[in-house]
Backbone as CSV, one residue per row, in Angstrom:
resi,resn,N_x,N_y,N_z,CA_x,CA_y,CA_z,C_x,C_y,C_z
1,UNK,-61.758,39.610,-27.029,-61.293,38.364,-27.393,-62.319,37.379,-27.797
2,UNK,-62.109,36.715,-28.658,-63.123,35.607,-29.152,-62.788,34.361,-28.395
3,UNK,-63.702,33.540,-28.432,-63.654,32.282,-27.684,-62.489,31.450,-28.175
4,UNK,-62.269,31.494,-29.471,-61.187,30.659,-30.071,-59.722,31.247,-29.485
5,UNK,-59.712,32.397,-29.427,-58.545,33.170,-29.018,-58.159,33.044,-27.407
6,UNK,-59.165,32.870,-26.723,-59.230,32.694,-25.161,-58.694,31.191,-25.128
7,UNK,-59.135,30.162,-25.696,-58.787,28.940,-25.510,-57.313,28.717,-26.019
8,UNK,-56.840,29.393,-26.962,-55.514,29.267,-27.596,-54.579,29.801,-26.549
9,UNK,-55.062,31.014,-26.044,-54.196,31.653,-24.955,-53.967,30.757,-23.787
10,UNK,-55.149,30.240,-23.279,-55.022,29.259,-22.177,-54.217,28.069,-22.337
11,UNK,-54.344,27.551,-23.471,-53.481,26.313,-23.967,-51.868,26.688,-24.021
12,UNK,-51.582,27.839,-24.522,-50.248,28.250,-24.659,-49.779,28.548,-23.292
13,UNK,-50.511,29.128,-22.485,-50.013,29.468,-20.970,-49.886,28.190,-20.256
14,UNK,-50.705,27.238,-20.369,-50.519,26.040,-19.665,-49.305,25.184,-20.192
15,UNK,-48.950,25.341,-21.482,-47.745,24.671,-22.110,-46.563,25.249,-21.505
16,UNK,-46.509,26.766,-21.358,-45.362,27.358,-20.874,-45.268,26.919,-19.366
17,UNK,-46.185,26.935,-18.484,-46.052,26.554,-17.179,-45.646,25.066,-17.135
18,UNK,-46.054,24.223,-17.928,-45.721,22.755,-17.848,-44.125,22.647,-18.240
19,UNK,-43.789,23.383,-19.304,-42.291,23.412,-19.699,-41.406,24.000,-18.664
20,UNK,-41.904,24.905,-17.987,-41.015,25.466,-16.935,-40.876,24.611,-15.856
21,UNK,-42.080,23.907,-15.447,-42.095,22.847,-14.309,-40.981,21.775,-14.773
22,UNK,-41.046,21.197,-15.790,-40.215,20.181,-16.292,-38.575,20.728,-16.320
23,UNK,-38.567,21.915,-16.783,-37.053,22.493,-16.735,-36.619,22.646,-15.207
24,UNK,-37.475,22.994,-14.457,-37.044,23.078,-12.944,-36.861,21.899,-12.437
25,UNK,-37.503,20.834,-12.605,-37.257,19.424,-11.975,-35.880,18.889,-12.591
26,UNK,-35.753,19.097,-13.891,-34.541,18.559,-14.472,-33.273,19.347,-13.909
27,UNK,-33.307,20.610,-13.639,-32.298,21.270,-13.138,-32.012,20.793,-11.726
28,UNK,-33.076,20.506,-10.958,-32.839,20.276,-9.511,-32.175,18.841,-9.424
29,UNK,-32.508,17.893,-10.482,-31.908,16.582,-10.399,-30.611,16.420,-10.971
30,UNK,-30.100,17.502,-11.679,-28.832,17.416,-12.393,-27.673,17.303,-11.395
31,UNK,-27.886,17.973,-10.032,-26.670,17.613,-9.118,-26.655,16.231,-8.559
32,UNK,-27.736,15.470,-8.644,-27.748,14.109,-8.212,-27.236,13.021,-9.180
33,UNK,-27.184,13.470,-10.305,-26.770,12.378,-11.382,-25.241,12.172,-11.443
34,UNK,-25.066,10.771,-11.354,-23.600,10.503,-11.516,-23.558,9.380,-12.536
35,UNK,-22.627,9.582,-13.530,-22.467,8.573,-14.594,-21.409,7.501,-14.274
36,UNK,-21.527,6.371,-14.771,-20.491,5.284,-14.689,-19.253,5.642,-15.475
37,UNK,-18.288,5.382,-14.796,-16.875,5.353,-15.488,-16.000,4.271,-15.098
38,UNK,-15.144,3.791,-16.078,-14.300,2.774,-15.791,-12.831,3.476,-15.202
39,UNK,-11.973,2.685,-14.669,-10.664,3.221,-14.181,-9.843,3.943,-15.458
40,UNK,-9.931,3.136,-16.552,-9.395,3.819,-17.859,-9.724,5.136,-18.132
41,UNK,-11.209,5.346,-18.018,-11.756,6.672,-18.264,-11.345,7.637,-17.322
42,UNK,-11.345,7.275,-16.064,-10.954,8.268,-14.919,-9.435,8.672,-15.260
43,UNK,-8.577,7.841,-15.659,-7.210,8.064,-15.891,-6.858,8.883,-17.121
44,UNK,-7.738,8.592,-17.930,-7.628,9.351,-19.273,-8.198,10.763,-19.110
45,UNK,-9.275,10.940,-18.582,-9.971,12.278,-18.291,-10.239,12.452,-16.898
46,UNK,-9.147,12.888,-16.108,-9.397,13.047,-14.686,-10.462,13.966,-14.363
47,UNK,-11.435,13.771,-13.608,-12.531,14.719,-13.287,-12.054,15.596,-12.120
48,UNK,-12.750,16.694,-12.037,-12.272,17.775,-11.172,-12.559,17.163,-9.662
49,UNK,-11.829,17.695,-8.667,-12.123,17.137,-7.316,-13.479,17.312,-6.856
50,UNK,-14.197,18.303,-7.292,-15.585,18.289,-6.685,-16.635,17.482,-7.438
51,UNK,-16.245,17.011,-8.594,-17.167,16.158,-9.460,-17.256,14.711,-8.903
52,UNK,-18.673,14.309,-8.772,-18.924,12.954,-8.326,-18.899,12.029,-9.463
53,UNK,-18.348,10.877,-9.083,-18.089,9.822,-10.094,-18.576,8.400,-9.715
54,UNK,-19.133,7.687,-10.394,-19.491,6.336,-10.196,-18.440,5.373,-10.853
55,UNK,-17.707,4.828,-10.147,-16.482,3.978,-10.657,-16.922,2.500,-10.586
56,UNK,-16.725,1.871,-11.682,-17.047,0.488,-11.669,-16.011,-0.496,-12.240
57,UNK,-15.959,-1.775,-11.851,-15.063,-2.685,-12.459,-14.877,-3.763,-11.307
58,UNK,-13.840,-4.421,-11.393,-13.439,-5.468,-10.548,-12.377,-5.072,-9.452
59,UNK,-12.670,-5.674,-8.095,-11.689,-5.459,-7.200,-10.449,-6.162,-7.503
60,UNK,-9.242,-5.594,-7.643,-8.144,-6.127,-8.095,-7.577,-7.033,-6.959
61,UNK,-7.233,-8.305,-7.473,-6.777,-9.368,-6.556,-5.381,-8.874,-5.989
62,UNK,-5.237,-9.077,-4.657,-4.232,-8.626,-3.849,-4.221,-7.190,-3.562
63,UNK,-5.257,-6.513,-3.643,-5.030,-4.964,-3.478,-5.995,-4.584,-2.165
64,UNK,-6.878,-5.438,-1.521,-7.670,-5.050,-0.402,-6.802,-5.043,0.868
65,UNK,-6.735,-3.866,1.545,-5.998,-3.700,2.852,-7.013,-3.076,3.666
66,UNK,-7.494,-3.821,4.935,-8.418,-3.258,5.838,-7.571,-2.801,7.077
67,UNK,-7.908,-1.651,7.380,-6.945,-1.049,8.699,-7.928,-1.072,9.796
68,UNK,-7.406,-0.868,10.988,-8.140,-1.063,12.232,-9.174,0.086,12.479
69,UNK,-8.833,1.282,11.813,-9.755,2.524,12.091,-10.985,2.473,11.039
70,UNK,-11.188,1.317,10.309,-12.409,1.199,9.364,-12.072,1.603,8.009
71,UNK,-10.740,2.129,7.716,-10.393,2.577,6.459,-10.118,1.224,5.649
72,UNK,-10.597,1.156,4.401,-10.362,-0.073,3.425,-9.638,0.622,2.214
73,UNK,-8.605,0.156,1.886,-7.754,0.540,0.513,-7.938,-0.526,-0.345
74,UNK,-8.194,-0.366,-1.635,-8.392,-1.387,-2.618,-8.118,-0.714,-4.037
75,UNK,-8.024,-1.581,-4.884,-7.908,-0.911,-6.405,-8.944,-1.500,-7.171
76,UNK,-9.458,-0.736,-8.003,-10.538,-1.029,-9.043,-9.979,-1.156,-10.457
77,UNK,-10.222,-2.285,-11.084,-9.470,-2.447,-12.447,-10.493,-2.895,-13.492
78,UNK,-10.302,-2.457,-14.570,-11.256,-2.799,-15.796,-10.346,-3.735,-16.788
79,UNK,-9.140,-4.241,-16.416,-8.353,-5.131,-17.227,-7.274,-4.225,-17.800
80,UNK,-7.633,-3.008,-18.165,-6.603,-2.283,-18.798,-5.760,-1.356,-17.835
81,UNK,-6.625,-0.712,-16.947,-5.918,0.245,-15.982,-6.430,-0.088,-14.543
82,UNK,-5.763,0.391,-13.586,-6.207,0.131,-12.242,-6.143,1.648,-11.518
83,UNK,-7.123,1.755,-10.731,-7.305,2.918,-9.798,-7.356,2.727,-8.392
84,UNK,-6.307,3.386,-7.545,-6.451,3.141,-6.151,-7.656,3.689,-5.511
85,UNK,-8.282,3.156,-4.635,-9.564,3.716,-3.859,-9.437,3.582,-2.416
86,UNK,-10.232,4.336,-1.727,-10.247,4.400,-0.210,-11.682,4.592,0.122
87,UNK,-11.962,3.927,1.278,-13.331,3.890,1.766,-13.250,3.820,3.219
88,UNK,-13.980,4.618,3.868,-13.991,4.522,5.356,-15.481,4.091,5.715
89,UNK,-15.349,2.913,6.464,-16.737,2.320,6.827,-16.703,0.780,6.530
90,UNK,-18.082,0.251,6.753,-18.117,-1.146,6.623,-18.469,-1.454,5.068
91,UNK,-17.628,-2.368,4.490,-17.964,-2.823,3.189,-19.001,-3.876,3.116
92,UNK,-19.760,-4.003,1.950,-20.730,-5.171,1.901,-20.099,-6.395,2.119
93,UNK,-20.931,-7.367,2.658,-20.419,-8.791,2.835,-19.832,-9.452,1.577
94,UNK,-20.358,-9.010,0.476,-19.858,-9.685,-0.952,-18.765,-8.942,-1.404
95,UNK,-18.227,-7.849,-0.813,-17.083,-7.168,-1.267,-15.806,-8.044,-1.035
96,UNK,-15.112,-8.445,-2.093,-13.828,-9.235,-2.023,-13.106,-9.162,-3.462
97,UNK,-11.916,-9.623,-3.303,-11.080,-9.400,-4.519,-11.628,-10.357,-5.541
98,UNK,-11.520,-9.740,-6.726,-11.946,-10.486,-8.102,-13.363,-10.287,-8.419
99,UNK,-14.266,-9.620,-7.462,-15.625,-9.477,-7.543,-15.797,-8.076,-8.099
100,UNK,-17.087,-7.904,-8.800,-17.457,-6.792,-9.191,-17.834,-5.716,-8.287
101,UNK,-17.650,-4.492,-8.320,-17.790,-3.502,-7.448,-18.201,-2.089,-8.194
102,UNK,-19.055,-1.441,-7.524,-19.426,-0.031,-8.083,-19.360,0.911,-6.871
103,UNK,-18.454,1.920,-6.966,-18.222,2.889,-5.895,-18.529,4.146,-6.301
104,UNK,-19.141,4.964,-5.436,-19.476,6.357,-5.816,-18.559,7.281,-4.844
105,UNK,-18.082,8.315,-5.445,-17.324,9.321,-4.680,-16.562,10.354,-5.601
106,UNK,-15.466,10.663,-5.107,-14.753,11.698,-5.893,-13.284,11.373,-5.973
107,UNK,-12.490,11.858,-7.021,-11.126,11.537,-7.189,-10.351,12.812,-6.595
108,UNK,-9.511,12.455,-5.771,-8.665,13.702,-4.967,-7.561,14.091,-5.908
109,UNK,-6.842,15.087,-5.435,-5.821,15.844,-6.254,-4.671,14.823,-6.606
110,UNK,-4.370,13.807,-5.787,-3.386,12.734,-5.858,-3.829,11.551,-6.953
111,UNK,-5.029,11.732,-7.427,-5.608,10.546,-8.270,-5.964,9.402,-7.548
112,UNK,-6.322,9.433,-6.266,-6.968,8.351,-5.508,-8.483,8.710,-5.424
113,UNK,-9.205,7.571,-5.763,-10.706,7.645,-5.576,-11.055,7.658,-4.146
114,UNK,-11.840,8.431,-3.650,-12.323,8.577,-2.220,-13.829,8.214,-2.397
115,UNK,-14.006,7.013,-1.950,-15.331,6.464,-2.110,-16.287,6.798,-0.814
116,UNK,-17.517,7.191,-1.135,-18.578,7.329,0.146,-19.377,6.305,0.036
117,UNK,-19.472,5.452,-1.009,-20.546,4.408,-1.146,-19.912,3.344,-1.849
118,UNK,-19.936,2.088,-1.488,-19.324,0.930,-2.112,-20.514,-0.151,-2.178
119,UNK,-20.719,-0.490,-3.420,-21.805,-1.529,-3.762,-21.060,-2.817,-4.230
120,UNK,-21.482,-3.976,-3.864,-20.920,-5.221,-4.521,-22.030,-5.971,-5.073
121,UNK,-21.839,-6.740,-6.117,-22.890,-7.494,-6.610,-23.682,-8.289,-5.673
122,UNK,-25.016,-8.498,-6.052,-25.742,-9.130,-5.091,-25.930,-10.721,-5.148
123,UNK,-25.649,-11.261,-6.267,-25.756,-12.748,-6.360,-24.639,-13.152,-7.304
124,UNK,-24.690,-14.352,-7.742,-23.525,-15.034,-8.473,-23.478,-14.483,-9.899
125,UNK,-24.414,-14.099,-10.465,-24.315,-13.482,-11.823,-24.493,-12.193,-12.252
126,UNK,-24.911,-11.313,-11.174,-25.244,-9.908,-11.368,-23.988,-9.156,-11.489
127,UNK,-24.014,-8.160,-12.454,-23.035,-7.175,-12.567,-23.605,-6.090,-13.326
128,UNK,-23.425,-4.750,-13.063,-24.221,-3.687,-13.733,-23.826,-3.688,-15.156
129,UNK,-24.725,-3.399,-16.039,-24.665,-3.500,-17.567,-23.307,-2.733,-17.920
130,UNK,-23.161,-1.497,-17.343,-22.026,-0.713,-17.854,-20.711,-1.240,-17.561
131,UNK,-20.570,-1.983,-16.298,-19.367,-2.697,-15.885,-18.982,-3.953,-16.895
132,UNK,-19.938,-4.689,-17.161,-19.904,-5.592,-18.198,-19.355,-5.155,-19.525
133,UNK,-20.053,-4.114,-19.925,-19.573,-3.550,-21.356,-17.947,-3.158,-21.328
134,UNK,-17.655,-2.473,-20.262,-16.296,-2.043,-20.040,-15.251,-3.143,-20.002
135,UNK,-15.732,-4.297,-19.259,-14.982,-5.348,-19.135,-14.740,-6.182,-20.504
136,UNK,-15.943,-6.106,-21.268,-15.884,-6.800,-22.494,-14.873,-6.077,-23.477
137,UNK,-15.077,-4.763,-23.389,-14.083,-3.933,-24.411,-12.653,-4.204,-24.045
138,UNK,-12.406,-4.302,-22.760,-11.093,-4.562,-22.406,-10.595,-6.050,-22.585
139,UNK,-11.474,-6.942,-22.934,-11.121,-8.282,-23.174,-10.935,-9.017,-21.801
140,UNK,-11.404,-8.422,-20.666,-11.188,-9.073,-19.324,-12.474,-9.936,-18.975
141,UNK,-13.511,-9.716,-19.677,-14.914,-10.369,-19.238,-14.724,-11.998,-19.283
142,UNK,-14.887,-12.450,-18.350,-14.787,-14.220,-18.299,-15.978,-14.451,-17.172
143,UNK,-17.248,-14.673,-17.696,-18.244,-15.045,-16.598,-17.958,-16.458,-16.273
144,UNK,-18.103,-16.681,-14.890,-17.840,-17.965,-14.296,-18.812,-19.076,-14.705
145,UNK,-18.150,-20.143,-15.134,-19.003,-21.238,-15.558,-19.886,-20.944,-16.776
146,UNK,-19.621,-20.058,-17.469,-20.523,-19.701,-18.765,-21.754,-19.129,-18.395
147,UNK,-21.889,-18.473,-17.188,-23.127,-17.839,-16.750,-23.133,-16.412,-17.473
148,UNK,-24.357,-16.206,-18.115,-24.587,-14.853,-18.768,-24.877,-13.877,-17.623
149,UNK,-24.302,-12.637,-17.916,-24.459,-11.598,-16.869,-25.938,-11.155,-16.958
150,UNK,-26.403,-10.820,-15.861,-27.790,-10.201,-15.573,-27.730,-8.682,-15.347
151,UNK,-28.194,-7.996,-16.247,-28.180,-6.508,-16.008,-29.400,-6.159,-15.329
152,UNK,-29.404,-5.463,-14.233,-30.560,-5.100,-13.550,-30.152,-4.366,-12.320
153,UNK,-31.230,-3.935,-11.419,-30.805,-3.266,-10.337,-30.309,-3.957,-9.166
154,UNK,-29.423,-3.563,-8.284,-28.996,-4.234,-7.353,-29.745,-4.426,-6.172
């Protein structure tokens, strides 16, 4: 083998190893990826019971029921549709009716969203970008006092 052929072989081999490593990392991360969906999207295309979903919208006014055993029942709405949700645990301090919420979990066979994580917006103007877009599309976006939404990490 000439020097040029050895160098080309080494570069090709390094490229194959690098591509394999990137492929393995992406495959390993694919189970942890959850995409944002609105209640309308969930009702239109119900996910399978084992598929994780990140549900976002507003906590529907008059829907929050806290039970003694730590169970919290509420509905998430995007203005067009509403989806019943259940969560067992302590909800964030900022969780209340009419506020933005992002919940992660699964939809059961009865169409009820079973949340294992509930996140509430962290200040007066924060709401996830995807939630704002879904509310704008439904015509329900009314920022308080004309404040512009801040898209960022909670």
